[in-house]
C-alpha positions, 0 to 999 in steps of 0.5 A: 192843801190843809183840807186834803192832807193830814197834819202828819203828812204836811209835816213829812213834806217839810221834812223830806222836801230837800231830798225828794226831788219830785216834790221840788216841782210840785207847786202845792207841796212847795207852797206848804214847805217853803212857807214853813221853811223859807230856806227850802226855797233853795231846793224848788224847781226853777219855775217855782223860784219864779213864782211870786206867791211862793217867794214873797212870803218866804222873803217876808219870813227870811230875807236871806232866801232872796238869794234863791229866787229867780232873776226876775223876782230879784228885780221885783221891788216888792219882793226885794223890800220884803227881804230887805226889811226882814234882813238888811244884808239880803240887799246883796242879792238884789237884781242889777236893775235895782242896784241904784234904787235909792229908796230901797238902798236907803231902807237897807242901810237904816235897817243895818248900817253895814249894808252901805258896803253892798251899795253901788259906788254912786250911792256910797257917794250920796250924803243922805245915804252915808248919813243914814248908814253912820246913824244906824252904825257909825263904823259904816263910814269905812264903806263910804267914798273917799270924798265923804270919808274926807267930809267934816260933817260925816267925820264929826257925826261918826266920831261922836258916836263911836271914836273907833272910826277915827281909823276909817277916815281919810288924812285930809279931814283932820286939817279941819280944826273942829275934826282935830279937836273931836279927836284930841279932846284936849286939855290945857294944850295937851292931848286927852288921855288915851285919845291916840292909838297906833291904827289912826291915820297919818294925817292925824299925827301930821295935823297934831304936829302942826297944831301946837298941842303936845302929846304926853306919850305915857298917857296915850295907847300908843306903842312906838315900837310897832307904829308906822315910822312915818307916824312916829316922826310926827309924834316925836316932833310934838311929844314930851321927852318921856319916851317909853322903851327908849332904849329898845326904840333907839336900837330898832331904828339904828338897826334899821338905818333910819337917820331921821328917827334916830336924830329926833330921839337923840334930840329928846335927850333919851340918852347920854353920848356915852350910852349911844357909844355901843350903838355907834359901834354897832352901826359901824360894825353892821354898815349902818351908813345912814345913821353912823354920821348921826352917832359919830357927831353925837358921841365925838369928844364926849366920852370923858365928860359924859362918864364923869357926869354919869359917875357923879349921878350914880354916886348921888343915887347911891347916897340916897339909896343908902338913906333909904329914900323910896323916891330913889328906889322908884327911880331905879324900878322905873328906869330898870333898863338903865340900872339892870346891870348895877348889882350895888344899885339893885341890892340897895333898891331891893331892900327898899322896895320889893317891887323891884322884882316885878321890873327886873330882868337880865342876870340879876333877876336870878340872883338869890340875894336880891330876890330874898331881899325884895321878898323881905321888903315887899309890902303885899298888895292884893292888886298886884300879882303874887310877887313869886310869879315873877321868879323862875321856878328853878331859883326857888329853894325851900327858905324862899318858898316858905318866906313867900308864902308867909308873906302872901298866901297866893305865892303857894301857887307858884312854888315848885311841886316839891315844896307843895308837899311840905306840911309846914308850908301847907299848915301856914298857908291853910290858916289864911285860905282853904282854897289850896286844900283840894290841890294837896296831895293825898297824904296831906289831905289825910293829916289830922292837923290839916284836915282840922284846919280845913274843916274849921274853916281855918 
């Protein structure tokens, strides 16, 4: 054909083949067109799609074109082998006669582990096949049979290569000590840091709860507010008492009327009987009949003694804050839910550690006195977000804007627009950085002092 046709004409065959129906049945034109652009096999006449001399070069060059070949050629091992060698996922297009051909399947998974998903159920339960797929891509274990996802050897092989596959394993495999150790990465009878996550199987958490190992919650990537309640039961049965977002978590399970979780949380000493009273009253009003007896039992007869104990603890904390104790201030910040409604404690904390603003929520997060006091005591750290980013703009007046920018020039980006037109603030910030110059209004940009600061690189 190359001898009989000019190069330009050959190029036209390729360019126009898709739309020229007459060429679809022309073997000579199709040989050249598909040989140049394998995808064009899609438009060839059915007879030519059954021509091995046309199809084999096409799939060798682009395995995906196997989908356009005839049924006969999709059952031709040489054609299929060439296609899968080029593009493993083209295994999806092979004919039924080759579905259980182990040699072909093995080649596919070795080329791309995800091809395991395309195999027959029989091959997904083949040890050699799944092992080869995991070797190529550990995540392929998710496509293996239930039996092999419960297999110790497969589990260890996949986990060693990629810990994210833990969520793909079946519950019973974690009863094996070696698998459990590989997941937990224990250190001194505690689970390794960030070894656990919400998506891991419930069987893992059950095995941990029975193993005697302890979960230090603050060191794990677990969100107790969103995790499945069955997993949470196992977690609480073997965790420390430092429960993140404990008040939110407690209310969630009171609201869901889950007496089992509520009792486990109370056993963790996450709150006093006095603190539990509002939840007991809520449960009574809302008809939470399963948790109500648990809460009634917990709060009965304890109101007065608990109130006295809490008052003593508060007085002790106040004395520490008045002495300027940094540890006391840290305690307030770390347990902000406990103290977010106590103005006296918050005011004293603000005098010691301005980071209070980063944690504070509720009505006092808008208190100007607490905000300004926090800015005065805050020690700037570049690793922290600018402190003003934690303040609602409607509570920022000129004095606070000035103080904030004087403390940390990065706060300029968070002051209201009306104060960004202040020359005094602009000059002060430009002495620290020239980055804001282009964001100033035209009047400030043209100011001689500001231009000089910018041009001289402050």
